GUNUSE-852338 format. One record per atom (N, C-alpha, C): x, y, z. Coordinates in steps of 0.001 Angstrom, whole numbers, plus 524288, in hexadecimal, padded with zeros to 5 digits. Layout:
<pts>
XYZ ...
</pts>
This chain:
<pts>
6F20F98BFDF77C5 6F64F988D5F76BC 6F56F98A48F7341 6FA9F98D6DF6FB0 6FC2298DAEF6882 6FF4E989BAF677E 7034C988BAF636D 7068C9873FF6231 70B0898A22F62C9 70FDA98A16F606F 7148798E03F6041 7137499353F5C46 7105F990F6F5804 70F449966BF5494 70B079990DF56D0 70818996D1F5B88 704BA99B02F5E37 6FFB699953F59D5 6FD66995B1F57D5 6FA24992BAF54D3 6F711991F3F59E2 6F2D099032F587D 6EE8698BBDF5CBF 6F079985B0F5D94 6F1E9982C2F5FFC 6F1B097D65F6043 6ED8297B62F5E9A 6F055976EEF5AE1 6EC2F97544F58E9 6EB9796E8DF5ABD 6E77196D76F5E10 6E83296722F60A9 6E466963C0F5D8C 6E1CE96225F5E82 6E2B395CC3F5BA6 6DEFD9599EF6066 6D8A9959CFF61BD 6D719956A9F65BD 6D364950B5F6143 6D6B894B5CF6367 6D5479471DF62C6 6D18B94314F683E 6CDA09449BF6770 6CA55940A5F6D48 6C86793CEEF6A9D 6C45293D14F6D9B 6C24A93620F6CE4 6C36F931CFF7228 6C1F392C61F71C5 6C0BB92BD8F76C3 6C64B9293DF77B1 6CA7992879F72D4 6CF6D92688F7341 6CEA892087F766E 6CC0491C8DF73D8 6CC6691832F7959 6CAA791200F748C 6D0519121EF74BA 6D60F91567F75E7 6D88891948F6F7C 6DD1C91C61F7141 6DEDC91D1CF6DB2 6E18891A0AF6A7E 6E32191AB2F6608 6E3D991761F6164 6E75991A1DF5D07 6E96E9181EF5AF3 6F0D591AD1F55E3 6E90F91C4CF5144 6E45991BA8F52D9 6E31391EA1F4C9F 6E0D1922C8F4F93 6E0DE9246CF54A0 6DF7E92A05F5725 6E60A92D33F5572 6E96592818F57C1 6EECF92DEDF5888 6EFE492E1FF5313 6EEB892A9EF4C63 6F0A192CE4F4928 6ECFD930ABF4899 6E930931B7F47F9 6E43D9353DF4692 6E48D93AD4F4905 6E92E93972F4F25 6E99993E28F51F0 6EC7B93FB8F4DB8 6F20C93C5EF4D54 6F7F693E0EF4AFD 6F63F941B8F43FF 6F3A193DF9F4294 6EE9D941E9F3EE5 6ED7A944E6F3D0D 6E9EC9482DF42CB 6E82F94B4DF4581 6EBF394F83F443C 6EE9594E15F47E5 6F37895270F499C 6F6B895470F43B6 6F6ED9530AF41EF 6FAE995374F3CCC 6F951955F8F39D8 6F38495450F3A0B 6EFAD9570BF3383 6EDA695DB1F35D8 6EBD395D81F3B00 6ECF29608BF3B69 6EDF4965D0F3DB5 6F3C89647FF3DBA 6F632967EBF42ED 6F7629681FF44FF 6F47D96652F46C1 6F5D9965F7F4DF9 6F9B896591F52BD 6F97E96A68F55DC 6FE419685DF5941 6FE07964E1F5D30 6FA1B963B1F5F7A 6F81F95EBCF62AE 6F4EA95A9CF62B2 6F205956BEF643D 6EEDF9535AF6329 6EDD995192F6874 6E79495247F6AEB 6E8D995069F6F65 6E40194B62F6EA0 6E5CC9476AF7165 6E0379437AF7222 6DF24943E1F778E 6D83E9442CF74B5 6D7579456AF7BF7 6D1629424DF7AA2 6D38193C84F7E0D 6CF159389FF7F36 6C9EC939E8F804D 6C46093AC7F7F1B 6BE1993E5EF80F4 6C07E937C4F87FB 6BE7493C28F8A85 6BEEA93944F905A 6B6AF9374BF9110 6B36F93C01F8F9F 6AF7B9367CF8FFD 6AC7F93948F8A3F 6ACA093545F867F 6AA4D93719F817A 6A5BC93438F7DF8 6A2F6939CBF7FC3 69ED7936F4F7EE6 69ADB9358FF7A2A 69F3393314F760A 69D2192FFEF728C 69E3992AF7F7287 6A0FB92972F78B6 6A256923B9F76BB 6A15992102F7DB9 69E6C921E4F80E8 69DAD921B8F84FB 6988091A43F846F 6989391990F7F1A 694A7914A1F7DA1 6992C910CBF8174 69BED91282F8015 6A21890CA0F817D 6A54790F3AF8760 6A68F90BD5F8A83 6AD0390DEDF8D7C 6B0FA90E90F8C26 6B0CE9139DF8BCD 6B91C91394F8BAC 6B9F691461F8F40 6C07F9132EF8C29 6C4A6912AAF907B 6C549917FCF9334 6C82891754F9A78 6C88191CC5F9B90 6CA3C92082F9A2D 6C6F292561F9B7A 6CACA928CEF9825 6D07392BB2F99EA 6D38892813F9D91 6D8BF9282CF9FB4 6DA2B925E0F9B19 6D93891F5BF9AA6 6DBFB91CB0F9756 6DD5E91EC0F931B 6D84D920E5F8FC7 6D92D921C2F8AB1 6DCED92653F8A10 6DAF292B0AF8CEE 6E04A92DB1F8E85 6E6CC92B0FF8D7D 6E69192AA2F91ED 6ECB492944F921D 6ECAC9246DF8E37 6EA8392242F88DD 6ED4391FAFF8623 6ED74923BAF8163 6E91592783F81AB 6EBCB92BBEF7D1F 6F01492F16F7D99 6F28092F8FF811F 6F72E930A7F853C 6FB4A92C6DF83DA 6F9E792712F82C7 6FDDF924D9F81FF 6FF3692409F7B03 6FA22925FFF7BE3 6F931924FDF73A8 6FF7692880F7107 6FCF392F15F74D2 700FE93208F6FA7 7054893587F7468 7074E93286F76BD 70D4C9328FF79A3 7101C932E8F7438 7133093718F763B 717E593834F72A9 7170593CE0F6EE3 710A093DF3F6B45 7105093D58F691B 70FC094588F6A55 710F094951F68D1 7113E94D30F6B15 70DC8950DDF6A56 70BBB94E9EF64DF 7068995267F65EA 7009095093F65C0 7013A94D58F670C 6FC54949A9F68E2 6FC2094B34F6FB0 6F58094BFDF715C 6F5DF94B6AF7854 6F19E948F0F7975 6F1D994627F7E64 6EDF694476F8046 6EB1A9476DF83CA 6E41E948F8F8446 6E3BD94BC3F85D4 6DF6094AFCF8861 6DD4594B40F8FC2 6D9539479AF91B9 6D73694B86F9318 6D61B95044F8F7D 6D2E6955F1F8FE0 6CB3795443F916F 6CB4494F46F8DFF 6C50D94C73F8F61 6C1F994A7EF94AC 6C87D9494AF986B 6C7DB94724F9BEC 6C5B7949D5FA10C 6C7C694F10F9F47 6C8B89546FFA2AD 6C0E5957C2FA347 6BD569556EF9ECA 6B8F895684F9CAD 6B43495590F9F97 6B23B95579FA23D 6AE3595280FA4AC 6A8B0950DBFA0D9 6A58E94D31FA064 6A30294AF1F9B4D 6A599946E9F9711 69F9C947AAF93E8 6A248943BDF8E89 6A78B94813F8BDD 6AA1A946D2F87E2 6AFBE94926F8563 6ACE894C0AF80BD 6A9019507FF813A 6A61295293F7B39 6AB4995562F7A52 6AC4E954FFF73B3 6B01B95877F7110 6AFB695D37F7199 6AB5F95F5DF6FDC 6A9BB9651DF700D 6AB0E967F8F746B 6AB26962B9F7A34 6AB979660AF7F82 6B0D496632F7ED9 6B457962FCF7E24 6B9289612DF7D37 6BBE796408F7B4E 6BB82966A7F764D 6BD2396CB4F74AA 6BBEA96E9FF73EF 6B8119716DF767C 6B6E497556F7A02 6B9F597738F810D 6B9FF973C7F81B6 6BD9B9740AF87C9 6C3459759CF84EC 6C50D97455F81F0 6C95A973B3F7FD0 6CB1F97A03F7DF2 6C77F97984F7BF2 6C6B9980C2F79C5 6C8FC985A6F7E86 6C52F983E4F82F2 6C34C9862AF86CE 6CAE4987DEF8814 6CC1C98157F8979 6D22097F7FF8C52 6D7BF9859AF886F 6D46E98419F83B7 6DB6898397F7F90 6D99898937F7C9A 6D48698AC4F7BF2 6D4B5990C2F7974 6D59399002F7459 6D6B199548F7247 6D52D99354F6D9C 6DD0E991B8F6953 6E16898F22F6F0C 6E6AC98EADF6E48 6E7CC98A4FF6B36 6E26A9857AF6B6A 6E05F981C8F6AFF 6DDC39810DF64DA 6DEC297EB2F5E4B 6DCAC97CB1F5D7B 6DB5597820F5B1A 6D5ED97504F5E0F 6D68296FDAF5C68 6D3B896F6CF58EC 6D4A6968B3F5792 6D4E296575F5257 6D0B19629AF55CC 6CC4796163F581E 6C89195B38F586D 6C98E95814F555E 6C9E8952B0F55DA 6CC6D94F44F5373 6C8A9949BDF554F 6C57C94849F4F5A 6C1CA94678F53A1 6C0D393FDCF4EFA 6C0D093D97F4E20 6C0BF9386DF4C05 6B9B4938B6F4861 6BD169383AF43A9 6B67C93575F3EAA 6B2D993369F4016 6B3099311EF4442 6AF1792B4CF45F4 6AA2092F9EF4873 6AE58932ABF4BBB 6AB159375AF4FB2 6A8E5939BBF4CFD 6AB8893BEAF492B 6A925940F3F46F0 6A2FD9402EF43DB 6A2ED93CC3F41C1 69D17938F9F4057 699B79396DF434A 69CB493A18F494B 6981B939F9F4BA7 697EF93E9FF4F38 69B11942CBF4D6C 69BD6946A9F4F71 6967C94ABDF5257 692299496EF4D64 68B1894B5CF5082 68AB994AEEF55BB 68CC5945DEF5770 68A6D9430CF5CD9 68DA194526F6332 69171948C4F5E8D 6960094B50F6364 692D695042F656A 693209538EF6D6F 6936E9577BF6D81 695E795C60F6997 6905595DEAF6966 693AB965DAF65C5 6956996238F61AE 694CB96065F5EE5 69AB295DD7F5B18 69BDA96182F569F 69716964E4F52A6 6971596A9BF52E6 69C4D96EA6F52E1 69C1796D31F5749 69F8097193F5925 6A58096F97F59B9 6A78A96BF5F5950 6AC2A96907F5A34 6AF9196C85F54FE 6AC9996F50F5091 6B0CA96E88F4BCA 6B33E97506F4D17 6AEEA97736F5031 6AFBD97E58F51F4 6B3AE97D40F57A8 6B3C99785DF5A80 6B6AB978ACF5E04 6BE129788EF5CCE 6BB0497451F5901 6C30F97467F574D 6C2CD96F5AF5096 6C62E97152F4E33 6C76796D85F4A80 6C4DD96A92F4B24 6C101965A7F4875 6BE54960FAF4892 6C21895C8BF4578 6C4C695B14F46E3 6C79F95733F439B 6C77995238F426C 6C4A594EB1F3F97 6C0D894A07F3F67 6C76194747F3DD8 6C716942B7F3E09 6CA8593F38F3C73 6C81893B57F3B57 6CB16938B8F3696 6C8B0934DEF3446 6CD4293029F3286 6CB4B92BBCF30C8 6D0A8927E9F3029 6CD2D92587F2D04 6C8E692583F2A2C 6C79792491F25BA 6C5789269FF2246 6C77E9269BF1D92 6C74E929BAF18EF 6C2AE92BB6F16FB 6BFE092636F16C4 6BB969247EF1602 6B735929DAF1930 6B82092B74F1C0C 6B53692C36F2075 6B4D6930C4F1F4C 6B7769336BF1B6A 6B79293B70F1A0F 6B3D993C48F191A 6AFC393981F1733 6ADAE93D8EF13CF 6A7B093C98F1880 6A707937F7F1A43 6A48B936ACF1DDB 6A41993CB2F221C 6A85693E4EF22C8 6AA33940B4F2600 6A7F794633F2678 6A9CD945BCF1FB2 6A9BE94CBEF1B96 6A3D894E37F1DA6 69FAF948B2F1C09 6999D94892F1C28 6993C94A08F2284 69AAC9478CF24B0 6998B94797F2A90 69AEE94FC0F2B19 69E9D94F1BF2B74 6A0A195733F2CB6 69BC995965F29D5 69A6F958CCF2635 6978895C1EF227F 6925895BEAF26F1 68FC895718F278B 68B9295645F299D 6895095A7CF2F8E 68F55958ECF321A 68E2A95834F36DA 6901395E7CF383B 693399603AF3631 6976F96568F3575 694E49689CF30BE 68FDF96AB1F2F67 68EB496C30F2998 68F90972FFF28B7 691F197528F2C5B 694C897AF2F2C2A 69B3997780F2AA3 69E44976B6F28F9 6A108972FAF28B0 6A22A972D9F236A 6A62197795F2234 6A8539742EF19FB 6ABDB9735FF1AC3 6ADDF96EF4F1773 6B2F596ED7F160F 6B7439749CF13A7 6BD7D97476F1563 6BF0E97806F14AF 6C5D697869F13D2 6C5DB97221F146D 6CAFD96E8BF13F9 6CAE0969BFF1147 6CCF4965A8F0F1C 6CE18961E9F1221 6CD659606AF15DB 6C7F195C9EF192C 6C8C5958C4F1D27 6C61595F19F2229 6C63296378F1E7D 6C3C89675EF2367 6C12F96B23F21E2 6BC0096C01F25DC 6B82596E8DF2669 6B6BA972EBF293D 6B39097565F2894 6B46797AACF2BA2 6AF3397DCFF2A2C 6AECA980A2F2DF6 6A9D99833CF2F02 6AB199867CF300C 6A55398A4DF2E47 6A7259917EF2E06 6A84299409F30A2 6A601990AAF35D3 6A5F099324F3AFE 6A9F799126F3FB2 6AFBD98D6FF3C9F 6B3FF98CD6F3ED5 6B405987E6F40F8 6B03B9842EF401D 6B1D397CD2F40A6 6B6E797B3DF3C40 6B8E197895F3F61 6BCFC975E4F3AFE 6BC3896F52F3B8F 6B99396C6BF3964 6B9E4966A1F3880 6BEF096430F33AB 6C0769609FF3639 6C53B95FE9F30C4 6C63995836F305A 6C3919579DF2D99 6C54295020F2CD4 6CA6F94F41F2C7C 6CE0F94B7DF2D38 6D2529489AF2C41 6D37B94555F2CDF 6D44694307F2999 6D56293E43F2853 6D9649381AF2AD5 6DA58936FCF2B91 6DF9493394F2F1C 6E02E92F3DF2F72 6E68492B65F3019 6E73E92778F3081 6E16192128F3162 6E14191F34F2D1D 6DEA591D7FF2E93 6E036916EEF3146 6DF44917FFF3715 6E2F19137DF394E 6DADA910A8F39FF 6DD1090CB6F3962 6D50C90987F3D65 6D66A90781F42F3 6D7D390B37F46D6 6D69C90873F4D7B 6D37F90BB9F4F23 6CF1990898F52F1 6CD0790C59F53F5 6CD6A90DE8F5A28 6CCE390E85F5F92 6C94F90DCAF6516 6C7C490AB3F6545 6C3C790A2BF602E 6C029904C6F63B2 6C1168FFA4F610D 6C5D88FFBDF5CE2 6C7668FAE3F5BD2 6CB6F8F82FF61B2 6CBFC8FC7CF628B 6D2A38FB63F6692 6D03A8F8DFF6A49 6CCF78FB27F6CF4 6C8528F96DF7119 6C6C68F3EEF6FEF 6C6028F35BF6B85 6C1158EDD0F68F0 6C6CF8E990F6A70 6CB9E8EA86F6735 6CFE48E8B0F6654 6D3798E6B3F6D36 6D19D8EC1AF717A 6D2FA8E88BF7651 6CEE98E3B7F78B7 6C9E88E5B8F796F 6C71D8E239F7AF1 6C8A98DD69F799E 6C9FE8DCD9F74A7 6C9B38D806F7107 6CF958D6A9F71E4 6D3138D7F2F72CB 6D7D88D623F7407 6DB308D480F7018 6D7E58D98AF6CE4 6DC548DA0DF63E7 6E0AC8DE2FF6721 6E3848DE30F6467 6E7A78E044F66CC 6E5D28E94FF6441 6E9078EB5BF670C 6E8CA8EFEFF6550 6ED878F419F62C3 6F1338EFF5F6425 6F7BF8F205F6257 6F7B88F5B3F5C03 6F8938FA62F5E0B 6FA388FBDEF57A6 6F4FD90035F55EA 6F1C68FF1EF5AA0 6EC2290223F587D 6EBE7905FBF5B2E 6F02790686F5FE7 6F14C90A14F611B 6F60590CD4F65CC 6F8FF9102DF6716 6FCEB9115AF68A4 6FD80909DCF6DC9 7039290945F6CC8 70386904B7F71E1 703E6905DCF763A 7045090A49F786B 7034B90BBCF7D5C 6FE6490E52F7EB6 6FB3F90DB2F7BFA 6F49C90DADF7C91 6F1EF90A28F7BDD 6F71590559F7AE0 6F51390027F79E9 6F4E08FE92F7FCC 6FA808FE3BF81A9 6FCC68FBB1F8663 6F7EB8FE88F8A2A 6F8CB902EDF8AAD 6F25590726F8D3F 6EEDA9041DF8E16 6ECED90269F887E 6E8AA90081F899D 6E90C8FA1CF8CA1 6EAD48F648F8BE2 6ED988F13EF8D2B 6EDD08F0FAF9316 6F0808F628F950E 6F3778F6C3F9CCD 6EDD38F8B6F9EE0 6EB4B8FAE0F9B4A 6E6BA8FDFDF9DF1 6E01E8F8E8F9EA6 6E0578F6B6F99B7 6DE358F0EAF99D1 6D83A8F4BAF95DB 6D8AD8F8ACF9337 6D6C98FC68F9108 6D2C98F9B9F8CD3 6CC3C8F9B1F8C65 6C9B28F962F87D5 6C9168F37BF8A78 6C9FA8EF23F8D71 6C7C88EA29F8BDB 6C3088ECD8F9073 6C09E8E885F91F2 6BBE18E6AFF9438 6BC978E851F9A19 6BAC78EABFF9C96 6BC0F8ED74FA225 6B7D48EAE4FA7E0 6B2E58E8AAFA475 6B0AA8E481FA7E8 6B1A48DFFEFA937 6B5418DCF6FA62E 6B5938D66BFA4D3 6B9CA8D65FFAB27 6B7F28D116FACE7 6BA028CFEAFB1B9 6BB068CAFEFB0B5 6C1018CBA6FB341 6C48C8C772FB2F1 6C50B8C1C5FB560 6BF9E8C25FFB809 6BE308BDA3FBB4F 6BA808BBF2FBAA4 6B6988B6FDFB7CF 6B4A48B633FB521 6B2AA8AF74FB72B 6ACEC8B243FB9F0 6AACB8AD8BFBC10 6A6868A861FB78A 6A47F8A67FFBA18 6A1068A261FB6A1 69D018A47AFB801 69BE48A9BBFBAB3 694D78ADBAFB9D6 6967B8B058FB3DB 69A988B29AFB7E5 69A068B569FB0BE 69B848B3D5FABC8 69DEE8AE85FAC78 69F4C8AC2CFA62F 699458A9AEFA3EE 695018A908FA819 68F3E8A667FA563 68CD08AB3FFA5DB 68D6A8B049FA5DA 68D108B4DBFA512 68EF18B831FA0D4 694BA8B73CF9D32 694F98BA67F9B91 6934F8B754F95F6 695478B009F944B 693978ABE0F921E 68DB88AE01F926B 68B008ADE4F91FF 683DF8AE4EF9370 684278B573F8FE0 6865C8B90CF91A1 686378BDFFF8D84 689068BCB7F895F 68BF38BC52F880B 68F1B8B8EBF83E2 68A5E8B75CF8098 6874B8B2E2F82FB 683AE8B0DEF8020 67F5F8B65BF7E21 67DC18B841F8169 679628BCDCF80FC 67B838BF97F7ABE 683018C16EF7D97 684038C3A3F772A 6831E8C216F7379 685E18BD4DF7380 685988B9D7F6C86 6814D8BA67F6B37 67D518B950F6D76 678388B7C9F6BCA 675748BC25F6A3F 677DA8C1C2F6C69 674BD8C6A7F6989 678E48C8E7F6465 67E1E8C6E5F64EC 6809E8C721F5EE5 67D278C581F5A84 67D958C0BDF5A5D 67AD58BC87F5871 673728BE47F579F 670C78C131F596C 66B248C4A0F5966 66C0D8C896F5469 671EE8CBD2F557B 671768CEEEF51F4 677678CDC5F4C71 6762F8C780F4B40 678FC8C697F476D 67E1C8C7E3F4715 6808F8C5BDF4D4A 685E08C6A5F4C63 6872F8C0ADF4AF1 68C448C122F46B3 690FB8BC0EF4739 694738BA27F4863 694D38B604F4647 69A488B2A0F4931 69B428B31BF4DA7 697AD8B426F5128 699378B4CDF5880 69B548B1C9F5B69 69FCB8B31CF5CF9 6A5478B086F5E94 6A4E08B2D1F650D 6A4738AE94F6829 6A5068B04CF6EDB 6ABD68ACB3F6E81 6AE7C8B0CFF70D2 6B1F68AFE0F73A5 6B31E8AF03F7A4E 6B2F38AA4BF7CFB 6B3048AAF2F817A 6B9CF8ABD1F8471 6B97D8B0A7F847D 6BED18B420F87A5 6BF6A8B2C4F8DF4 6BBCC8B146F8E1D 6BE5C8AE05F9577 6C2248ACD0F960F 6C4BF8B1ADF9806 6CA9C8AF8DF998D 6CEE18B094F9803 6CE1B8B230F9183 6D0B98B38DF8DDF 6D1EE8BA23F8DB7 6CB7C8BBB8F8D3C 6CE0B8C240F8E2E 6CAA18C594F919F 6CD578C9FDF938C 6CC398CB4BF98AE 6C6A38CFA7F97B7 6C51D8D154F91CF 6C2508D331F8FCB 6BAE88D179F91B4 6BC9F8CE3FF8F86 6B4F98CA3DF8FAD 6B70E8C611F8F27 6B13B8C235F9275 6B0EA8BD08F9181 6B0CD8BA1CF8B33 6AC0E8BDA1F88FC 6ABC08BC2DF842E 6AE1C8BE80F7F2F 6AE278BE2CF7BB4 6AE9E8C31EF7655 6A8EB8C0B6F716E 6A6548C3A5F7195 6A2C98C044F6F24 6A3568C342F66E9 6A5268BFD6F6390 6A53D8C2ACF6021 6A3488C265F5BF7 6A37F8C6CCF579C 69EE28C505F547E 69CF88C912F4E1E 69B3C8C969F4A6D 69C4B8CC64F47FD 698D28CD73F451A 695638D0F9F4367 6922A8D337F3E0C 6935D8D3BFF3A3E 68F1D8D478F3614 6903C8D575F2FF7 691D58D9D5F2D3E 692228DF2BF31BE 691968E39EF2F78 694378E69DF3433 694FD8EA64F333E 697558EECBF3997 690918EF57F3BF7 68D248F07AF3873 687868F37EF3800 686038EBEDF3DC7 685598E921F3C6C 685BE8E576F3CE8 685A28E531F4260 68DC78E4E2F43AF 690C28E477F4728 68EFB8E907F4C1E 68E2E8EF21F4A68 68B2B8F290F4D8E 6844C8F097F4E5D 682A48EFB6F4C28 67D018EEF9F4C6B 67C1D8E950F514B 6805B8E613F52BD 681578E297F5436 682E58E475F5A3E 684E98E723F599E 6864A8E76AF5FAF 683638ECC9F611C 6807B8EEDCF5DDD 67DD18F2D4F605B 678C28EDADF64DA 675478EC6FF5FCB 671848E8D1F61FD 673A78E57AF661D 677668E37AF6716 678EB8DF29F6A4E 678ED8E1B2F6F4F 67BFA8E7D2F6F12 67CC48EBCBF742A 676DF8EA8FF75D7 675668EC56F725C 66E338EECBF767F 66BC78E98BF76F0 66C168E63AF7459 667E68E10EF754C 66C7A8DE6DF7C88 671218E007F7B53 6726F8DADDF80D7 6720B8DED0F84CA 671E98E4CAF836D 6718E8E7D9F88C3 66AED8E500F8B98 667588E3B5F87FD 663C58E3EEF89D2 662C58DF86F8D6B 665EB8DB66F8A6D 66A028D5D1F8E80 66B488D683F938D 66B298DCB7F9411 66FCD8DF36F99AC 6756C8DA75F9B18 677AF8DA97F9358 67D098DB23F9139 67E6A8E095F8F0C 681768E2DDF94EE 683678E8ECF9079 687B38EA4FF8A9B 6890B8E961F88BC 68CF28EBA9F8823 6910A8EF64F8871 695988EECAF8C2A 696148F342F8E21 698CC8F6B4F89F7 69BCF8F664F86FC 69DF78F952F81DD 69D9B8F6D3F7C76 69EC88FA85F78DF 69E368F78FF7318 6A1B08FB98F6FAE 6A5EE8F6B1F6B5C 6AB3E8FB91F694F 6A8D48FA48F6264 6AA4E8FE96F5F63 6A8E68FDF7F5A29 6A3078FC05F56F6 6A1388FE90F5BF4 699A58FC52F574C 698FB90263F5349 69B1690591F5428 69E05909CCF51A6 69EEE90941F4C3E 6A1EB903F6F49F8 6A2AD901D3F4808 6A3248FCDBF455B 69F0B8F92CF4730 69DD88F592F4514 6A28E8F0F6F466B 6A5148F2BBF4537 6ABBB8EE32F431D 6AD6B8E987F46AD 6ABA18EC59F4BFE 6AD628E850F4FD5 6AA1A8EC4AF54E0 6A6AD8E9E2F565A 6A32F8EC6CF5BB8 6A6168E85CF61D0 6A7D88EB0AF639D 6A8978E5E2F69F6 6A3CA8E8DFF6CE1 6A24A8E4C2F6EB6 69E158E4B6F72C2 69F0E8E331F7992 6A0938E5F1F7D59 6A2C48E371F81A8 69E8F8E3D7F85B0 69BE98DEABF8916 698BB8DC6DF8A63 69D468DB83F8ECC 69FB08DCD4F91F3 6A2568DB26F9672 6A3DE8D7D0F9436 6A3628D1BCF974E 6A6208CE55F9637 6A4A78CBF2F91BD 6A4C68CCECF8D0A 6A0E28CB90F8722 6A35D8D0A1F8431 6A6E18CFF1F80F9 6A7DB8D1F0F7E1F 6A3848D06AF773D 6A2C88D53BF746B 6A1458D25EF6F1B 6A4478D5ADF6BA8 6A47C8D40DF68BD 6AA7E8D4A6F6319 6A4038D43DF5DED 6A3F58D911F5CD7 69F568DA8FF5796 6A28D8DC3DF53C3 6A3C38D783F4FC6 6A8378DA8DF4B03 6A4D48DA2AF466A 6A5A18DBFCF41CF 6A36B8DE24F3C9E 6A8628D93AF3AEF 6A5438D5EEF3782 6A8488CEDAF36CE 6AF538CFA4F3375 6AFE08D4C7F3133 6B4F88D32DF2F44 6B7158D6F6F33B5 6B7098DA61F35E3 6BA578DCE0F3CD6 6BB5C8D78CF4194 6B7068D6C0F3E15 6B7C08CFEDF44C7 6BD5F8CB4EF4194 6BC958CB98F3BBE 6C17C8C973F3CDB 6C5A58CAC6F3AE9 6C6BA8CEA7F3B21 6CB848D1DAF3C2D 6CD748D0AAF4188 6C9F88D17EF44A2 6C9E98D179F4A95 6CB908CB7AF4E68 6C8538CA09F49CC 6C8D88C47DF4CF3 6C9438C06BF5204 6C5A88C341F5453 6C4FF8C3E6F5918 6C6828BE3FF5C0E 6C39B8B869F5AC7 6C3DB8B59BF5A16 6C82F8B256F5ACB 6CC028B48FF564E 6D1608B372F54B3 6D5D78B57FF59BA 6D4C28BBE9F5D72 6D7358BA74F5E5E 6D5928B9A7F6395 6D1398B887F6499 6D0978B437F6AD9 6CEAA8AEBFF68B0 6D3188AC78F67D2 6D22F8A6C0F6697 6D0828A3D7F69FA 6D5568A574F6E9B 6D44C8A139F72D9 6CF988A263F74D9 6CBB38A539F7557 6C53A8A558F762E 6C2628A0FBF7591 6BFC589E83F7890 6BE8689ABAF76CD 6B6BA89C52F757C 6B547899BCF70D3 6B1CB89EB6F6DBC 6AC3589AEDF6F18 6A89C89D74F72C6 6A25489ADEF74AB 6A012899D7F70AA 69BB08953DF6EC3 698318964BF6B67 69123899BBF7226 6912089BB4F6D6E 68B6189D59F7204 6866589B57F6ECB 6869689845F69EB 680C58957EF6764 67DEC893E4F69D3 67B4C89144F69E4 6770588EDEF6F15 6757B89192F72A4 6758688D7CF7708 6744288CF5F7BAA 678D888BA1F806D 67C7188B0BF7E98 6832588AD7F8239 6862188DE0F7EA1 68ADF88F00F81D2 68FCE89361F80FB 6931288EBCF8217 6963988E95F7CE1 6993E88A00F7E48 69EB388A9DF7948 6A2E8887EDF7A1C 6A7E088B2FF76D1 6A7C288774F734E 6A98588A77F6C64 6A8C6888B8F6760 6AE84885A0F6801 6AC66881AFF6307 6B0E787EFBF6288 6B51A88283F603C 6B90988150F607D 6BEC488347F5E05 6BC6C882DAF5591 6BC958853AF5519 6BD9A8838BF4E88 6C38387CBDF4C52 6BFB787B71F48B9 6C4A687650F4859 6C3AC87345F4D56 
</pts>
């Protein structure tokens, strides 16, 4: 498949979980298409991403449909369900090999990855082959990360040398390109956390995608029962008390317990606390998960632990929000859910806190 001039068709591959796709993905794809002179850019959600198995993903058909909705009307964007037709984990090196087998020499592929993924690329299957199967394009929204990316590139790919601005090649034909894109501080993790907490995600992703998420109840807790009985109440309260004490044991500060029963379909209780630094927040989450597991309290999923600014931990009927203090003030979940009663769990009894004033 060649273009009208007889040259090889240039196609960019934009992968990842896309859970969900958002405006940051779309803007980065648009700039990659423009800067690299691509004929098309294919958004290709991973079917079974090997590096994201620690948390549940939205089903592939939902993630793929959201991509289709996000790119409607953009001729040079395509949605590809290629990964869904391949068995096993979605290893990038296998995907590129299969694409070459299907399309042969007619298409020149550029494989696009984010800067965070590139900094962990040594954990990928046969990562060293990627720049030879296609041009490896590393996109970054953080100009300050450029030096870090260059250092990492030189450590991981020592045979590559700079042959142009942001362009690195090897004597044996490998290509790596560093590409700065517009700095949009949007992440799929933040969107999922906002949905779970009842915060708005409008203007972070295309409106059609937002409506699809709402219609299909994506990113809400799937284990929550709508019927509540007193036995379950007692279990939830006791579990909340244990989690509360564990946060205290890990030096969590300003702990707030919100009674969400009858208010939110997501959980019975929100427990909100903060740490002194992002490392403190990360450490709290890690220790809590291990210690509570010993008490048969299982954390179904964790969001945001990599950054440590806002870590959301799902304990079925109880959602824990661990914040770095400035981030907590920004989101102000207590203000958002001001109608929810606050519970005091200090001492031997659970009781409502008295209102201020």
